[in-house]
C-alpha positions, 0 to 999 in steps of 0.5 A, a space after each residue: 753265645 761263643 765259648 771262651 777261647 782260653 787264650 792268653 795275652 801279655 800286656 806291658 804297663 807302668 804300674 806306678 799308680 796304686 789302686 784298683 783298676 778296671 779294663 773292659 771292652 769298649 762295646 757296651 753290650 760286651 761289657 754287659 756280657 762280662 767282658 771286664 776285669 780288674 787288677 790291683 796295683 799295690 
């Protein structure tokens, strides 16, 4: 397993649809390894 790099990125988005949203890696094996995150638009 490769350790996390602790890098940051900025993502531009139009957050105009309230709710809980998930973003993930498109490789299923990566998702199973935890490459998913959620964010909430209020």
